[in-house]
DRENKE-271005 format. One record per residue: residue number from 1; y, z, x of N, C-alpha, C, O, CB in turn; residue in one letter. Coordinates in pm, whole numbers, plus 50000, padded with zeros to 5 digits. Glycine has a CB too. Example, Ala and Ser with C-alpha at 12.3 -4.5 7.8 and 13.67 -1.06 7.14 Angstrom:
<atoms>
(atom 1 (49431 50780 51319) (49550 50780 51230) (49670 50780 51320) (49668 50846 51424) (49553 50905 51131) A)
(atom 2 (49775 50708 51285) (49894 50714 51367) (50003 50787 51290) (50114 50804 51341) (49940 50572 51408) S)
</atoms>
This chain:
<atoms>
(atom 1 (19436 27989 67557) (19386 28080 67657) (19244 28043 67695) (19165 28002 67611) (19394 28223 67607) X)
(atom 2 (19212 28059 67823) (19076 28033 67870) (19028 28154 67949) (19098 28204 68037) (19070 27904 67957) X)
(atom 3 (18909 28201 67917) (18849 28308 67993) (18698 28301 67979) (18646 28250 67880) (18902 28446 67947) X)
(atom 4 (18630 28353 68081) (18484 28357 68072) (18444 28470 67979) (18516 28569 67967) (18419 28375 68212) X)
(atom 5 (18332 28455 67914) (18286 28555 67820) (18215 28668 67895) (18105 28647 67946) (18191 28493 67714) X)
(atom 6 (18276 28784 67905) (18210 28895 67973) (18106 28960 67882) (18098 28930 67763) (18313 29000 68018) X)
(atom 7 (18026 29047 67940) (17916 29109 67868) (17959 29228 67785) (17880 29277 67704) (17809 29150 67964) X)
(atom 8 (18077 29276 67802) (18119 29403 67746) (18243 29384 67658) (18338 29316 67698) (18146 29505 67858) X)
(atom 9 (18241 29443 67540) (18354 29430 67448) (18483 29481 67511) (18588 29420 67494) (18325 29506 67318) X)
(atom 10 (18476 29593 67582) (18598 29647 67643) (18657 29549 67743) (18779 29533 67750) (18568 29781 67711) X)
(atom 11 (18572 29485 67820) (18620 29388 67918) (18678 29266 67847) (18782 29214 67888) (18506 29345 68014) X)
(atom 12 (18613 29221 67743) (18665 29108 67665) (18802 29143 67607) (18895 29063 67616) (18568 29070 67552) X)
(atom 13 (18815 29262 67548) (18944 29302 67491) (19051 29311 67600) (19164 29266 67580) (18931 29438 67419) X)
(atom 14 (19016 29368 67714) (19111 29377 67825) (19156 29239 67871) (19274 29219 67899) (19051 29452 67941) X)
(atom 15 (19063 29145 67879) (19097 29009 67922) (19188 28940 67820) (19284 28873 67858) (18968 28926 67942) X)
(atom 16 (19158 28957 67692) (19242 28898 67587) (19383 28956 67595) (19481 28882 67587) (19180 28923 67445) X)
(atom 17 (19393 29087 67609) (19524 29151 67618) (19601 29105 67741) (19720 29076 67733) (19509 29304 67619) X)
(atom 18 (19533 29097 67855) (19600 29051 67977) (19648 28908 67960) (19759 28875 68002) (19505 29061 68098) X)
(atom 19 (19567 28822 67900) (19610 28683 67877) (19733 28677 67787) (19827 28601 67814) (19496 28602 67815) X)
(atom 20 (19734 28756 67679) (19853 28760 67593) (19975 28809 67670) (20084 28753 67656) (19828 28850 67472) X)
(atom 21 (19957 28913 67751) (20069 28966 67829) (20120 28862 67927) (20241 28843 67940) (20026 29093 67905) X)
(atom 22 (20030 28793 67997) (20071 28691 68094) (20148 28578 68026) (20251 28533 68077) (19949 28634 68168) X)
(atom 23 (20099 28533 67913) (20168 28426 67840) (20305 28473 67792) (20404 28400 67803) (20084 28379 67720) X)
(atom 24 (20311 28595 67740) (20436 28647 67685) (20542 28663 67794) (20655 28618 67777) (20413 28782 67617) X)
(atom 25 (20507 28727 67905) (20607 28751 68009) (20645 28623 68082) (20750 28618 68146) (20555 28853 68109) X)
(atom 26 (20560 28520 68074) (20594 28391 68134) (20691 28312 68046) (20768 28230 68096) (20467 28308 68158) X)
(atom 27 (20689 28337 67916) (20774 28263 67823) (20904 28337 67788) (21007 28273 67771) (20698 28234 67696) X)
(atom 28 (20900 28468 67778) (21013 28549 67730) (21117 28567 67840) (21083 28591 67956) (20964 28687 67681) X)
(atom 29 (21243 28553 67802) (21354 28573 67897) (21441 28689 67852) (21465 28709 67733) (21438 28445 67910) X)
(atom 30 (21487 28765 67951) (21585 28871 67928) (21687 28864 68041) (21651 28847 68157) (21518 29012 67920) X)
(atom 31 (21813 28878 68006) (21921 28877 68104) (21915 28754 68194) (21945 28762 68314) (21916 29004 68189) X)
(atom 32 (21877 28640 68136) (21876 28514 68209) (21756 28494 68301) (21752 28398 68378) (21999 28504 68289) X)
(atom 33 (21659 28584 68296) (21539 28572 68380) (21415 28590 68296) (21416 28663 68196) (21542 28677 68496) X)
(atom 34 (21309 28524 68334) (21182 28546 68266) (21135 28688 68294) (21159 28743 68402) (21075 28441 68312) X)
(atom 35 (21068 28746 68197) (21016 28882 68216) (20927 28891 68339) (20928 28992 68410) (20939 28928 68092) X)
(atom 36 (20849 28787 68365) (20757 28788 68479) (20828 28802 68612) (20765 28836 68712) (20674 28663 68478) X)
(atom 37 (20959 28775 68617) (21035 28784 68741) (21090 28924 68767) (21155 28946 68869) (21148 28685 68740) X)
(atom 38 (21066 29016 68678) (21110 29155 68696) (20999 29233 68768) (20882 29226 68730) (21145 29222 68557) X)
(atom 39 (21038 29305 68870) (20941 29376 68953) (20854 29473 68873) (20734 29482 68897) (21012 29449 69063) X)
(atom 40 (20914 29546 68781) (20840 29642 68701) (20730 29574 68618) (20621 29629 68603) (20934 29717 68609) X)
(atom 41 (20758 29455 68566) (20659 29379 68491) (20548 29333 68585) (20430 29338 68550) (20725 29258 68419) X)
(atom 42 (20587 29288 68705) (20485 29246 68803) (20390 29362 68834) (20269 29342 68843) (20552 29196 68933) X)
(atom 43 (20444 29481 68849) (20360 29596 68879) (20264 29625 68763) (20146 29656 68785) (20447 29721 68909) X)
(atom 44 (20315 29615 68640) (20228 29639 68524) (20117 29534 68517) (20002 29568 68488) (20310 29638 68394) X)
(atom 45 (20151 29408 68542) (20049 29302 68542) (19947 29330 68651) (19827 29313 68629) (20114 29162 68561) X)
(atom 46 (19992 29371 68768) (19900 29404 68878) (19808 29520 68840) (19689 29517 68868) (19979 29438 69006) X)
(atom 47 (19864 29621 68776) (19784 29736 68732) (19679 29693 68630) (19564 29736 68635) (19873 29846 68672) X)
(atom 48 (19721 29607 68537) (19629 29559 68433) (19517 29476 68495) (19399 29497 68463) (19704 29477 68328) X)
(atom 49 (19552 29383 68582) (19451 29297 68644) (19356 29377 68731) (19236 29351 68733) (19519 29187 68728) X)
(atom 50 (19408 29476 68804) (19324 29560 68890) (19228 29644 68808) (19110 29655 68842) (19410 29651 68976) X)
(atom 51 (19277 29704 68701) (19191 29787 68616) (19083 29703 68549) (18968 29746 68538) (19275 29859 68509) X)
(atom 52 (19118 29583 68505) (19022 29494 68443) (18914 29454 68544) (18795 29454 68512) (19092 29370 68387) X)
(atom 53 (18955 29419 68663) (18859 29379 68767) (18765 29494 68802) (18644 29475 68814) (18934 29332 68894) X)
(atom 54 (18821 29613 68817) (18738 29730 68849) (18638 29759 68738) (18521 29788 68765) (18827 29853 68873) X)
(atom 55 (18681 29752 68613) (18591 29777 68501) (18479 29673 68498) (18364 29707 68467) (18668 29776 68367) X)
(atom 56 (18511 29549 68528) (18409 29444 68531) (18307 29473 68641) (18187 29458 68619) (18474 29306 68552) X)
(atom 57 (18353 29512 68759) (18261 29542 68869) (18171 29662 68837) (18053 29661 68869) (18339 29569 68997) X)
(atom 58 (18227 29763 68773) (18147 29880 68735) (18042 29840 68631) (17929 29889 68636) (18238 29993 68679) X)
(atom 59 (18078 29752 68539) (17982 29704 68439) (17869 29625 68505) (17752 29640 68468) (18052 29617 68333) X)
(atom 60 (17903 29542 68603) (17799 29468 68675) (17708 29562 68752) (17586 29542 68756) (17863 29367 68772) X)
(atom 61 (17765 29665 68813) (17683 29763 68884) (17589 29835 68788) (17473 29860 68821) (17772 29864 68959) X)
(atom 62 (17638 29869 68670) (17554 29935 68570) (17437 29844 68530) (17325 29891 68513) (17636 29973 68445) X)
(atom 63 (17464 29716 68515) (17357 29622 68482) (17255 29614 68596) (17135 29608 68572) (17415 29482 68453) X)
(atom 64 (17304 29615 68719) (17214 29614 68835) (17128 29740 68837) (17008 29733 68861) (17295 29602 68966) X)
(atom 65 (17189 29857 68813) (17114 29983 68810) (17007 29980 68701) (16897 30031 68720) (17208 30102 68787) X)
(atom 66 (17040 29922 68590) (16944 29911 68481) (16822 29831 68527) (16708 29867 68498) (17009 29845 68357) X)
(atom 67 (16847 29722 68599) (16738 29638 68649) (16651 29709 68752) (16534 29675 68769) (16795 29510 68709) X)
(atom 68 (16708 29809 68822) (16633 29879 68926) (16534 29980 68869) (16438 30016 68936) (16729 29950 69019) X)
(atom 69 (16555 30025 68746) (16458 30111 68678) (16472 30260 68700) (16396 30336 68640) (16327 30072 68718) X)
(atom 70 (16564 30306 68781) (16585 30450 68803) (16662 30505 68683) (16780 30477 68666) (16663 30477 68937) X)
(atom 71 (16594 30585 68600) (16653 30633 68474) (16780 30714 68498) (16878 30697 68425) (16553 30717 68397) X)
(atom 72 (16780 30802 68597) (16898 30886 68622) (17016 30801 68668) (17128 30819 68620) (16867 30994 68727) X)
(atom 73 (16991 30709 68761) (17099 30622 68810) (17148 30531 68698) (17268 30503 68688) (17051 30537 68930) X)
(atom 74 (17056 30484 68615) (17092 30396 68504) (17183 30468 68405) (17283 30412 68359) (16965 30345 68433) X)
(atom 75 (17149 30592 68372) (17230 30669 68277) (17369 30696 68333) (17469 30680 68264) (17160 30803 68244) X)
(atom 76 (17375 30736 68459) (17505 30764 68521) (17589 30638 68532) (17709 30643 68506) (17486 30826 68660) X)
(atom 77 (17528 30526 68569) (17601 30401 68583) (17653 30353 68447) (17765 30301 68437) (17513 30293 68646) X)
(atom 78 (17571 30370 68343) (17615 30332 68209) (17733 30417 68164) (17828 30367 68104) (17499 30344 68110) X)
(atom 79 (17727 30547 68193) (17836 30638 68156) (17964 30600 68231) (18072 30599 68173) (17798 30785 68186) X)
(atom 80 (17950 30570 68360) (18067 30531 68440) (18126 30400 68388) (18248 30385 68382) (18028 30517 68589) X)
(atom 81 (18040 30308 68350) (18089 30180 68296) (18163 30201 68165) (18271 30146 68145) (17973 30083 68275) X)
(atom 82 (18106 30281 68076) (18171 30305 67947) (18304 30376 67965) (18405 30339 67905) (18079 30387 67856) X)
(atom 83 (18304 30478 68049) (18427 30555 68071) (18535 30469 68136) (18651 30469 68093) (18398 30679 68159) X)
(atom 84 (18497 30394 68240) (18593 30309 68311) (18647 30200 68218) (18767 30173 68217) (18529 30247 68435) X)
(atom 85 (18557 30138 68142) (18600 30032 68051) (18689 30081 67940) (18787 30017 67904) (18480 29964 67993) X)
(atom 86 (18654 30197 67883) (18735 30253 67774) (18874 30292 67824) (18973 30268 67755) (18664 30376 67712) X)
(atom 87 (18880 30352 67942) (19009 30389 68000) (19092 30264 68030) (19212 30260 68003) (18989 30472 68128) X)
(atom 88 (19027 30164 68086) (19097 30040 68120) (19157 29975 67997) (19275 29941 67996) (19003 29943 68190) X)
(atom 89 (19076 29957 67892) (19127 29884 67776) (19238 29962 67706) (19329 29902 67649) (19012 29854 67677) X)
(atom 90 (19232 30094 67709) (19341 30171 67648) (19471 30152 67727) (19578 30133 67669) (19303 30320 67641) X)
(atom 91 (19461 30159 67860) (19582 30141 67941) (19637 29999 67930) (19758 29980 67921) (19552 30174 68088) X)
(atom 92 (19549 29900 67931) (19593 29761 67919) (19655 29737 67781) (19757 29668 67770) (19473 29664 67942) X)
(atom 93 (19596 29794 67678) (19653 29779 67543) (19791 29844 67535) (19883 29787 67476) (19559 29842 67437) X)
(atom 94 (19805 29963 67592) (19936 30030 67590) (20042 29947 67663) (20153 29931 67614) (19925 30169 67655) X)
(atom 95 (20006 29895 67781) (20104 29817 67858) (20138 29686 67788) (20254 29644 67788) (20050 29788 67999) X)
(atom 96 (20038 29622 67728) (20064 29497 67656) (20155 29523 67536) (20250 29449 67511) (19932 29431 67610) X)
(atom 97 (20125 29629 67462) (20208 29666 67348) (20353 29691 67393) (20447 29649 67326) (20151 29791 67276) X)
(atom 98 (20369 29759 67504) (20502 29788 67557) (20576 29659 67594) (20695 29645 67566) (20492 29881 67680) X)
(atom 99 (20506 29566 67656) (20569 29439 67695) (20614 29357 67574) (20716 29289 67580) (20473 29357 67780) X)
(atom 100 (20538 29364 67466) (20571 29289 67346) (20675 29360 67260) (20738 29296 67176) (20447 29265 67265) X)
(atom 101 (20695 29488 67281) (20790 29562 67199) (20747 29561 67054) (20628 29570 67024) (20930 29504 67213) X)
(atom 102 (20842 29551 66964) (20813 29553 66821) (20722 29440 66776) (20648 29455 66679) (20940 29547 66744) X)
(atom 103 (20727 29327 66844) (20640 29214 66809) (20493 29247 66831) (20406 29185 66770) (20679 29090 66890) X)
(atom 104 (20465 29344 66916) (20327 29384 66942) (20260 29447 66822) (20138 29448 66811) (20322 29479 67057) X)
(atom 105 (20342 29501 66731) (20287 29561 66609) (20255 29459 66501) (20194 29493 66400) (20384 29663 66555) X)
(atom 106 (20296 29336 66521) (20273 29231 66423) (20124 29205 66407) (20049 29205 66504) (20346 29102 66463) X)
(atom 107 (20083 29184 66284) (19942 29153 66260) (19913 29005 66284) (19800 28960 66265) (19903 29191 66116) X)
(atom 108 (20015 28929 66325) (19994 28789 66359) (19919 28773 66491) (19858 28669 66517) (20128 28716 66366) X)
(atom 109 (19924 28875 66574) (19856 28875 66704) (19749 28985 66703) (19764 29083 66630) (19957 28896 66821) X)
(atom 110 (19644 28971 66782) (19539 29074 66784) (19576 29200 66863) (19497 29294 66871) (19412 29015 66841) X)
(atom 111 (19694 29202 66920) (19734 29314 67006) (19732 29446 66929) (19677 29545 66976) (19873 29290 67065) X)
(atom 112 (19791 29446 66813) (19800 29569 66731) (19659 29618 66694) (19633 29738 66701) (19883 29544 66603) X)
(atom 113 (19571 29528 66656) (19434 29566 66617) (19357 29621 66737) (19292 29725 66727) (19360 29445 66556) X)
(atom 114 (19365 29551 66849) (19294 29598 66969) (19350 29731 67014) (19275 29820 67055) (19304 29494 67084) X)
(atom 115 (19482 29745 67006) (19546 29872 67045) (19491 29988 66961) (19464 30096 67013) (19700 29862 67030) X)
(atom 116 (19475 29965 66829) (19417 30068 66743) (19270 30092 66776) (19224 30206 66777) (19431 30029 66595) X)
(atom 117 (19198 29985 66803) (19055 29997 66830) (19025 30069 66962) (18916 30124 66979) (18991 29860 66833) X)
(atom 118 (19120 30069 67054) (19094 30133 67183) (19065 30282 67166) (18993 30341 67247) (19213 30114 67277) X)
(atom 119 (19120 30342 67064) (19092 30484 67040) (18947 30504 66998) (18881 30599 67041) (19185 30541 66932) X)
(atom 120 (18898 30414 66914) (18760 30423 66868) (18662 30398 66983) (18556 30460 66990) (18735 30322 66754) X)
(atom 121 (18699 30308 67073) (18613 30275 67187) (18584 30400 67271) (18476 30413 67330) (18678 30167 67275) X)
(atom 122 (18679 30491 67275) (18660 30613 67354) (18571 30715 67284) (18541 30820 67341) (18795 30676 67384) X)
(atom 123 (18530 30686 67161) (18446 30779 67085) (18306 30722 67064) (18208 30796 67072) (18512 30811 66950) X)
(atom 124 (18295 30593 67036) (18166 30531 67004) (18066 30549 67118) (18103 30546 67235) (18184 30383 66975) X)
(atom 125 (17941 30567 67083) (17831 30580 67181) (17855 30691 67281) (17808 30682 67395) (17812 30449 67254) X)
(atom 126 (17924 30794 67242) (17951 30908 67330) (18097 30912 67370) (18153 30812 67416) (17863 30901 67455) X)
(atom 127 (18158 31026 67351) (18300 31039 67381) (18325 31027 67531) (18234 31042 67612) (18354 31172 67328) X)
(atom 128 (18449 31000 67566) (18486 30993 67708) (18456 31125 67779) (18420 31125 67897) (18634 30958 67723) X)
(atom 129 (18471 31236 67708) (18442 31366 67769) (18293 31379 67804) (18259 31433 67909) (18484 31480 67675) X)
(atom 130 (18206 31331 67716) (18063 31333 67744) (18031 31241 67861) (17949 31275 67946) (17981 31292 67619) X)
(atom 131 (18095 31124 67866) (18073 31032 67979) (18117 31098 68109) (18049 31083 68211) (18150 30899 67957) X)
(atom 132 (18227 31169 68106) (18275 31238 68227) (18176 31346 68269) (18154 31366 68389) (18413 31301 68202) X)
(atom 133 (18116 31415 68173) (18016 31517 68205) (17894 31453 68272) (17844 31507 68371) (17974 31593 68078) X)
(atom 134 (17847 31342 68221) (17733 31273 68281) (17767 31227 68422) (17686 31240 68513) (17690 31152 68193) X)
(atom 135 (17888 31172 68441) (17932 31125 68572) (17938 31242 68670) (17893 31230 68784) (18070 31055 68561) X)
(atom 136 (17994 31354 68627) (18006 31471 68715) (17868 31525 68753) (17845 31559 68869) (18088 31581 68647) X)
(atom 137 (17778 31534 68657) (17643 31584 68687) (17572 31492 68785) (17498 31539 68871) (17561 31597 68558) X)
(atom 138 (17593 31362 68772) (17534 31269 68867) (17594 31288 69006) (17523 31281 69106) (17553 31125 68820) X)
(atom 139 (17725 31313 69012) (17789 31338 69142) (17731 31463 69207) (17705 31464 69328) (17942 31353 69125) X)
(atom 140 (17710 31569 69128) (17648 31689 69182) (17504 31663 69226) (17461 31712 69330) (17652 31802 69078) X)
(atom 141 (17431 31586 69146) (17292 31554 69180) (17285 31480 69313) (17202 31511 69398) (17226 31469 69069) X)
(atom 142 (17373 31381 69331) (17376 31305 69457) (17417 31394 69574) (17360 31386 69682) (17472 31186 69445) X)
(atom 143 (17516 31478 69550) (17562 31570 69655) (17449 31662 69698) (17426 31681 69818) (17683 31652 69607) X)
(atom 144 (17380 31720 69602) (17271 31812 69633) (17159 31741 69708) (17101 31798 69800) (17216 31875 69504) X)
(atom 145 (17129 31617 69669) (17024 31541 69737) (17064 31508 69880) (16982 31520 69971) (16993 31412 69660) X)
(atom 146 (17189 31468 69903) (17234 31431 70036) (17246 31553 70128) (17231 31541 70250) (17367 31360 70028) X)
(atom 147 (17273 31668 70069) (17295 31789 70149) (17177 31886 70143) (17191 32004 70177) (17421 31859 70102) X)
(atom 148 (17063 31838 70100) (16944 31926 70093) (16897 31957 70235) (16904 31872 70324) (16829 31858 70011) X)
(atom 149 (16849 32080 70256) (16799 32114 70390) (16676 32028 70423) (16595 31995 70337) (16764 32265 70399) X)
(atom 150 (16666 31994 70548) (16555 31910 70593) (16436 31994 70631) (16333 31940 70672) (16598 31823 70711) X)
</atoms>
């Protein structure tokens, strides 16, 4: 497998899982067809790739906000990045585990370990609920600023 090293553990885990899923569905056959040729699998791969791409873009935006120095924007962007990345890696791990079936639980592959770790990712450095609260408060702050009387 080849992938660029992203800055975020969640993005790295998502990329590793997507690569395993792509390799597996390209090699595995069912009913005389490769798994990758089934429309439902294509949709899952598209969902995984889209979620991974979105999480990467949100992480880059958070890094940009950090460089700009606005503490409120930086905090909100970091919360959005953590929440988006944690949600992405959990969904990608679930879909990868589903594609592998019972083999996904094998400790021979990192899928089972990453799948377990995705739960912890949603708790470390602030729970997903706290990240959602920060994101919502920032949305209200922006709304109030844009709609302030002149």
